[in-house]
C-alpha positions as CSV (number, residue, x, y, z in Angstrom):
1,G,3.1,-56.0,127.8
2,C,1.8,-55.0,124.5
3,H,1.5,-57.2,121.8
4,N,1.5,-55.2,118.8
5,S,2.9,-58.4,116.7
6,A,0.7,-60.6,117.2
7,P,-2.5,-61.1,114.9
8,M,-5.6,-59.9,115.9
9,P,-7.3,-62.8,118.1
10,L,-11.0,-63.1,117.1
11,P,-13.6,-61.7,120.0
12,Y,-14.7,-64.4,122.2
13,E,-18.0,-64.8,120.4
14,L,-16.3,-65.9,116.7
15,Q,-13.8,-68.4,118.6
16,L,-16.5,-70.2,120.4
17,G,-19.1,-69.9,117.2
18,W,-15.7,-71.7,115.6
19,R,-15.1,-74.4,118.1
20,Y,-18.0,-75.8,118.3
21,T,-19.0,-75.4,114.0
22,R,-15.8,-77.5,114.1
23,A,-16.6,-80.1,116.7
24,G,-13.2,-81.9,117.2
25,R,-12.7,-85.3,115.8
26,A,-11.6,-87.0,118.6
27,T,-15.1,-88.5,119.4
28,R,-17.7,-89.7,117.0
29,R,-20.4,-88.0,118.8
30,N,-18.8,-84.1,118.3
31,G,-18.3,-85.7,114.5
32,F,-21.9,-86.0,114.0
33,I,-22.5,-82.4,115.7
34,S,-20.5,-80.6,113.3
35,F,-22.1,-83.0,110.2
36,I,-25.5,-81.4,111.7
37,S,-24.1,-77.7,111.9
38,G,-22.9,-78.1,108.7
39,V,-26.3,-79.4,107.1
40,S,-28.2,-76.9,108.9
41,M,-25.9,-74.0,107.2
42,L,-26.5,-74.9,104.0
43,G,-30.1,-75.2,104.9
44,I,-30.3,-71.4,105.7
45,A,-28.1,-70.4,102.5
46,L,-30.5,-72.7,100.6
47,G,-33.6,-71.4,102.0
48,V,-32.2,-67.4,101.6
49,A,-31.1,-68.7,97.8
50,A,-34.6,-69.2,97.2
51,L,-36.2,-66.2,98.4
52,I,-33.7,-63.9,96.4
53,I,-34.1,-66.1,93.1
54,V,-38.0,-66.0,93.2
55,L,-38.8,-62.4,94.2
56,S,-35.7,-62.2,91.1
57,V,-37.5,-63.9,88.9
58,M,-41.2,-62.7,89.9
59,N,-39.6,-59.0,89.7
60,G,-38.5,-59.5,86.4
61,F,-41.9,-61.2,85.1
62,Q,-43.4,-58.0,86.4
63,K,-41.2,-55.8,84.6
64,E,-40.8,-58.1,81.2
65,V,-45.2,-57.6,80.9
66,R,-45.2,-54.1,82.2
67,D,-42.9,-53.1,79.1
68,R,-44.6,-54.9,76.7
69,M,-47.8,-53.8,78.3
70,L,-46.5,-50.3,77.8
71,G,-45.6,-51.1,74.2
72,V,-49.1,-50.2,73.6
73,V,-50.4,-48.4,76.1
74,S,-49.0,-45.0,77.1
75,H,-47.6,-43.8,80.5
76,I,-50.5,-41.2,81.1
77,E,-53.3,-40.0,78.9
78,I,-55.7,-36.8,79.2
79,F,-58.9,-36.7,78.3
80,S,-61.8,-34.5,78.4
81,R,-64.3,-34.5,81.5
82,D,-67.6,-34.8,79.5
83,G,-65.7,-37.7,77.3
84,Q,-66.0,-35.4,74.0
85,A,-63.4,-34.4,71.7
86,L,-60.7,-31.9,73.4
87,Q,-61.2,-29.0,70.6
88,D,-58.2,-26.8,71.2
89,I,-55.7,-29.2,71.8
90,G,-52.2,-26.6,71.2
91,P,-52.4,-25.6,74.8
92,I,-52.8,-28.4,76.7
93,M,-50.0,-30.3,74.5
94,D,-47.7,-27.4,75.4
95,A,-48.4,-27.2,79.1
96,A,-48.1,-31.0,79.5
97,R,-44.6,-30.5,78.0
98,K,-43.4,-27.9,80.4
99,N,-43.9,-30.4,83.3
100,P,-39.6,-31.9,83.2
101,E,-40.8,-35.2,83.7
102,V,-42.6,-35.0,80.7
103,I,-40.3,-36.3,77.1
104,G,-43.3,-37.3,74.7
105,V,-46.5,-35.8,74.1
106,A,-48.9,-36.8,71.3
107,P,-52.6,-36.4,70.1
108,F,-55.1,-39.6,69.8
109,I,-58.5,-40.5,69.1
110,A,-60.1,-43.9,71.4
111,T,-63.1,-45.1,69.8
112,Q,-64.4,-48.4,69.0
113,A,-65.7,-50.0,66.4
114,L,-66.3,-53.5,64.7
115,I,-64.1,-54.5,61.7
116,A,-66.0,-56.7,58.7
117,R,-64.6,-58.8,56.0
118,G,-66.5,-60.7,54.3
119,E,-69.1,-62.5,56.7
120,D,-65.9,-62.5,59.9
121,M,-66.8,-59.4,62.4
122,K,-64.4,-58.6,65.1
123,G,-65.2,-55.5,67.3
124,A,-61.9,-53.7,67.6
125,L,-60.5,-50.8,69.6
126,V,-59.7,-48.2,67.3
127,R,-57.0,-45.4,68.0
128,G,-56.4,-42.8,65.3
129,I,-52.7,-41.6,65.8
130,E,-50.7,-39.3,64.4
131,P,-47.8,-41.8,63.1
132,K,-45.0,-38.6,63.5
133,L,-45.7,-37.9,67.3
134,E,-46.8,-41.7,68.0
135,P,-43.3,-42.9,68.7
136,E,-42.7,-40.3,71.1
137,V,-45.1,-41.9,73.2
138,T,-45.1,-45.6,72.6
139,D,-43.1,-48.1,71.3
140,F,-45.9,-48.9,68.7
141,A,-43.4,-48.2,66.4
142,S,-41.0,-50.9,67.1
143,T,-43.7,-53.9,67.2
144,A,-45.0,-52.6,64.2
145,Q,-44.0,-54.1,60.7
146,K,-41.4,-52.1,59.4
147,G,-42.4,-48.7,57.6
148,A,-46.4,-49.6,58.5
149,L,-46.9,-46.4,60.7
150,D,-45.3,-43.8,57.4
151,K,-48.4,-45.8,55.3
152,L,-50.9,-44.3,57.5
153,V,-51.4,-41.0,55.0
154,P,-54.5,-38.9,56.0
155,G,-56.9,-39.3,53.3
156,E,-55.6,-43.0,52.2
157,F,-57.6,-44.4,54.9
158,G,-54.6,-47.3,55.9
159,I,-55.1,-49.2,58.5
160,V,-52.8,-51.1,60.6
161,L,-54.0,-54.1,63.0
162,G,-52.9,-55.7,66.0
163,G,-51.6,-59.4,64.7
164,E,-54.0,-62.0,66.4
165,L,-56.8,-59.6,65.0
166,A,-55.1,-59.6,61.6
167,R,-55.1,-63.4,61.5
168,S,-58.4,-63.9,63.1
169,L,-59.8,-62.1,60.5
170,F,-57.5,-63.7,57.6
171,V,-56.4,-60.8,56.2
172,R,-52.8,-59.5,54.9
173,V,-51.4,-56.4,54.1
174,G,-53.0,-55.2,51.1
175,D,-56.5,-56.3,51.3
176,Q,-59.5,-55.0,52.1
177,V,-61.9,-54.1,55.5
178,T,-64.5,-52.2,56.2
179,L,-64.5,-50.2,59.6
180,V,-68.5,-50.0,61.0
181,A,-68.9,-47.2,63.1
182,P,-71.2,-47.2,65.7
183,G,-73.4,-43.6,65.8
184,G,-75.1,-44.3,62.0
185,Q,-76.5,-41.7,59.8
186,V,-80.0,-41.2,59.7
187,T,-82.0,-41.9,56.2
188,P,-85.2,-42.6,55.0
189,A,-84.9,-46.2,55.4
190,G,-84.0,-45.9,59.1
191,V,-80.7,-45.5,60.8
192,V,-77.9,-47.3,58.4
193,P,-74.5,-47.7,60.3
194,R,-71.6,-45.7,58.7
195,L,-69.2,-48.2,56.8
196,K,-65.8,-47.1,55.4
197,Q,-63.6,-49.2,53.5
198,F,-59.6,-49.1,55.0
199,T,-56.8,-51.1,53.6
200,V,-54.7,-53.1,55.9
201,V,-51.1,-51.3,55.2
202,G,-49.6,-53.4,58.0
203,T,-49.9,-55.1,61.4
204,F,-48.3,-55.2,65.0
205,D,-47.3,-57.5,67.3
206,S,-46.8,-56.3,71.0
207,G,-46.4,-59.8,72.8
208,H,-49.5,-58.9,74.7
209,Y,-52.7,-61.2,73.4
210,E,-55.2,-58.6,74.6
211,Y,-54.2,-55.8,72.8
212,D,-52.9,-57.8,69.5
213,S,-56.3,-59.2,69.0
214,A,-58.2,-56.3,69.6
215,L,-56.4,-52.7,68.1
216,A,-56.3,-51.2,65.0
217,M,-54.8,-48.2,64.3
218,I,-55.5,-45.2,61.7
219,H,-54.9,-42.1,60.9
220,E,-56.0,-39.4,63.7
221,Q,-57.8,-37.6,60.6
222,D,-59.2,-40.4,58.9
223,A,-60.7,-41.2,62.6
224,A,-61.9,-37.7,63.1
225,R,-63.9,-38.3,59.7
226,V,-65.4,-41.6,60.2
227,F,-66.2,-41.1,63.5
228,R,-67.4,-37.4,63.1
229,L,-65.4,-36.1,66.0
230,E,-64.4,-32.7,66.3
231,G,-60.8,-33.1,67.3
232,P,-58.7,-35.5,69.5
233,S,-60.5,-37.0,72.1
234,G,-56.8,-37.3,74.3
235,V,-53.5,-36.5,74.8
236,R,-50.9,-39.4,75.6
237,L,-47.7,-38.3,77.5
238,K,-44.2,-40.3,77.8
239,L,-42.4,-39.7,81.0
240,K,-38.9,-40.3,82.1
241,D,-39.6,-42.3,84.8
242,L,-42.2,-44.3,84.3
243,N,-42.9,-45.3,88.1
244,R,-43.7,-41.6,88.8
245,A,-46.9,-41.4,86.5
246,R,-49.2,-41.1,89.8
247,E,-47.6,-38.1,90.8
248,V,-46.5,-36.7,87.6
249,A,-50.8,-37.1,86.9
250,D,-51.5,-35.4,90.7
251,E,-49.0,-32.3,89.2
252,L,-50.7,-31.8,86.0
253,A,-54.2,-32.1,86.7
254,V,-52.9,-28.6,89.4
255,T,-50.6,-26.9,86.1
256,L,-53.6,-27.7,83.4
257,P,-55.5,-25.4,81.8
258,G,-59.0,-26.6,82.5
259,S,-60.7,-29.7,84.0
260,F,-59.5,-32.8,82.7
261,L,-60.1,-36.7,83.4
262,I,-56.3,-37.9,84.1
263,R,-55.6,-41.7,83.9
264,D,-52.0,-42.8,84.6
265,W,-51.2,-46.4,83.4
266,T,-51.0,-47.8,86.7
267,R,-54.7,-47.2,87.4
268,Q,-55.2,-48.8,83.5
269,N,-54.4,-52.0,84.4
270,K,-55.1,-52.2,88.5
271,T,-56.4,-55.7,88.2
272,W,-53.1,-56.9,87.2
273,F,-50.8,-55.1,89.0
274,A,-53.1,-56.4,92.3
275,A,-52.6,-60.0,91.2
276,V,-48.8,-59.6,90.6
277,Q,-48.2,-57.4,93.9
278,V,-50.1,-60.4,95.7
279,E,-48.4,-63.1,93.9
280,K,-45.3,-61.8,95.2
281,R,-46.8,-61.4,99.0
282,M,-47.3,-64.8,98.9
283,M,-44.0,-66.2,97.5
284,F,-42.7,-64.1,100.3
285,I,-44.5,-65.3,102.8
286,I,-44.2,-68.9,101.5
287,L,-40.0,-68.7,101.4
288,T,-39.5,-67.0,104.6
289,L,-41.1,-70.2,106.4
290,I,-38.4,-72.1,104.5
291,V,-36.0,-69.8,105.9
292,A,-37.2,-70.1,109.3
293,V,-37.0,-74.1,109.5
294,A,-33.7,-74.2,108.6
295,A,-33.1,-71.7,111.3
296,F,-35.1,-74.2,113.7
297,N,-32.5,-76.7,112.3
298,L,-29.6,-74.9,113.7
299,V,-31.7,-73.9,116.6
300,S,-31.8,-77.8,117.8
301,T,-28.0,-78.1,116.9
302,L,-27.2,-75.3,119.2
303,V,-29.4,-76.6,122.0
304,M,-27.8,-80.5,120.8
305,T,-24.4,-79.1,121.2
306,V,-25.2,-77.3,124.8
307,T,-26.5,-80.7,126.3
308,D,-23.7,-82.2,125.0
309,K,-21.0,-80.1,127.0
310,R,-23.1,-79.5,130.3
311,A,-22.5,-83.9,130.3
312,D,-18.5,-82.9,130.5
313,I,-18.8,-80.9,133.4
């Protein structure tokens, strides 16, 4: 007959599993087995939980460091192949903007110089930026002191230093520092390096020591004058989705007018990414072993239960 009103019986496997997991308290031996199976299940649950938690922590760490890094480094940078300044930058910026993935474009000058204050001298990466366009491509504006970027006015030779760099030179806002540019002027007395006084108008803290201790920002036009450049050394882009940087870089290589050197952020920080990937893989292997141990525990319990039942036959 039909048993429509009766509750759906559990599938045979589940019934069996339930019966042996909850082994009756009739004998002490069965009670012990039910305790072991409980412990094994807990072991597997803990193993899987550890796996999920550790991988989440690793991913969170990676995202945090990456976001800090991208506060200073842009998603994609375009340079000329020969390392010279880009003369005509308008068409390049327009061509880059046409890509649907690109949401910000800004020119920049990247050079190196010594920054001196009294007896102290530190090597620095000097970046000439266009203060109005810079917030489009990096979160630099948010890590700098309020209004520091607006104080970079062409012709006034203001400089924004990384927090650690400013501390190591013992300078505060308003102090003067001397920028020593490589490639000097030839005078009767020999080659004299070009020196230029700059006024510190602010500092920034990106939270990334590498940049805070070695980066200085000045206005792009000031940089062009001090370093005797014809134009910006490159263009920086910001993308909608930073994980697609590589694909977009490859697309731009085809669509840009002329041949350029295009670097995306994953290539600039290769070593760091490789280290994190290896770490994640290691964690995964180690934690999988934990899960495996818990699984063995469960298997041994099942074998014991089966042997125990055989004795009853």
